[in-house]
N, C-alpha and C positions, 0 to 999 in steps of 0.2 A: 240707121244701121241696125237698130234692134228689130225693126219691122222686117228687114231683109232676112236676118238670121231666123226669126220666127217663121217666116214664110218658107224658107228652105227646110227647116225642121218639120213643118207641117206637111210639106210635099214628101219628104222621106218617110214620115210616119204613114201617110196614106198609101204610098207605094208598097210599103211593107205589108199593110193590111190586105191589099189587093193580091199580092203574091201568095199570101197564106190561103186565100179562098180559091185559088186556081185548082181546077180538077185535073186529076192524073189520067192520061190517056192509056196508061199501061199499069193500072193498079193491080197488085196481087192481093187476092182475098181467099180465105178458106173458112169453111164452117161445116158443122156436122150435118149429114144427111143420112137418114135411116134407109137401109136396104140390105140385101143378102147375097145376090148372085150377079152373074154376067148379064142377065136380062135386065136387072135393076140398073146396072151400070149404063147400058145402052139407053134405057128410058130416061135416066137422070141426066146424062150428058146431052141427049137430044133436047130435053126440056131447057137445059141451060143455054144451048146454042140457039134456041128459038128466040131468045131475048136479044134484041139489037144492041150491039156494043160488047157482046161477049166474044173475046178473041181466042180464049183457050179454056177448056173445061176437062178436068180429069177427076173421076171419082174412084176411090179405092175401097173395095169391099172389106179388106182386112182391118181398116181403121175407121171406116164410115165418114170420111172427110172428103169434101170436094175442094179442089184447088182450081182457082179461076184467075184469069187475067181479063180485066174489064176496062172499057173506056168509060170513065165516070162522067164524061160529057153526054153520054148516050143512055146509060143505065146505072143502077146501083146494085149492091149485093142483095138488097131487099127485093128488088124486081126479080132477080134470079131465084131467090128462095120461094117467092110466090109462084113462079112458073113450075118449079120442081114440085111444090106441094100440090099444084093443080093436076099433076099426073099420078098422085098417090103416095108421095114420099114425104114424111115429116122432116122438117129442117130444124135448125137451132132456134129459128125465130117464127116459123110458120108451120102450123099443123095441117096436114092434109084432111080433107073432108072424109068422114067415115064411109060415105057411099062410094067415093072414088077408091079409097084404100081397099074396100071389100071386093072390088072388081079386079084387083091384081091377081096374077097367076099364083097358084098355091105356094110355090117355092119362094115367091117374092113377099109373102106376108110376114114381115118382120115383127118382132115383139115391140109393141107400142108402150110408151110410158103412160101410166094412169094419171089422170088429173086429180 
């Protein structure tokens, strides 16, 4: 009888652990993305949508935050941050390469944080 109880408890524990690891197909994520204008908005959102698994992407110039809905089974917030940095915009976790940043249109050259 003790073995059955222990077996049942072990099964419940393992199912709980698996349920916690399940990835969300509609995870809401937001993080900072540097930019200035409408051209920045189009570039940032286009870069976000280029990542497979991004369902929604909205960047707002007034507070420099991108709001995303992503399928975690296909991508991560870090994947999106890398794609945005690749087009010249610093994110909370990934800095754009200087050479790419310098190619942005004049009005899109946002003030960068010094390291």
